[in-house]
C-alpha positions, 0 to 999 in steps of 0.5 A: 876221104877219098878222091871225090872229094878231093875233087869236091873240095877243089871245085868249092873251095878253090884250094888244094891242100891249103893253097891256093891263088893267093901261094908263091912258088916256094909254099906250093912246092914245100906242099905238094913236092918238086915239081917239073918247070916251065920257064919263059921271061914272064911266064911259069909252068908248075906242075905236080900232075895232077896239080898244075899252078900257071904264074907270071911276074911282069919284070924279073924282079916282080913276086910270081903271082897266080895266073892258073891253078888246079887239076889238069884231070884228063891227066888220070888216067896215066897219072893213077894206073901208074901210082904216079899222083902227087904223094900229099894227095894221095896221104889227105885222100887215098888212092885216086881213079882214073876217070873222073865222071862229072855226074859223080861231081856235081852229085858230090858237091850238091850233097855238101849243100852246092850246086854249080851253074853252068854256063857258055863255053868256047869247047866244041863238043863240051860242057863247061861249069862252075862255082863262083864263091871259089872261081874254080871251073870245069871242063866235061866232055859231051861228045866223045867222038870229038874228044875221044873220052867218054860222055860225061869224063872230067877234062879239068878242073882250074881256077880262078875264073869269072865265069866268062864274065861279058857275057853276063854285060854284052852290047855295054863295051862302050858303057865299060869303056867309060867306066875305065876313062872316068876311073883313071881321072879320079883320084884315090879318094874320088875313086874309092866313092865312085866304085862304092857306090857304084860296082852292084851288090849282088853275086856274081854281078858283083865279080863279073863287073869287077872283072869287066872293069878292071879288063877294062882297064889294063886294055885302055893302059896298056898294062896290068889293072 
């Protein structure tokens, strides 16, 4: 096993040593060790070094839920050179390189029979890719002058994401507002039947459709979808 196997595993499976977006803080700490935690009233970040988990809860009595997790690969230069990558990762995959190149990662992913999709991004001088099934995304440098990093350097690999879901449904914002208003008026049995007949059956369109509907419902209710 190598560090490149770890990064390919993360993109394809959406897991870190068995941890994913369904894990809780205690489970994550049991696998990765103690972290540096930054906590506010409703949000928390668990920073283990290379691996980071972001959390959210609506009320103090609620359980923490994962909002994102993955590898902050822009930290590799000082983590790898200082032997500070999480010991659990090193025990499984060996020593980590000080820089991850997107070309190497794409080749490793394709060698396993997967192809990452390039998606529109909002960061100048970068390219974004994501894997629709695992919903993991990555950000890599295309303009070294913009980021002071070599071209091809992977800066982060985080998920789960929606792949900029609204890009699949541009111009249909009013339709989703109508969907949300209608869905909120239905009983649970009626809602189940309506959703079963309405949602697309093909990925990743189905994932994007759900993300757009949930986000619209959250805005209409001023809460969580």
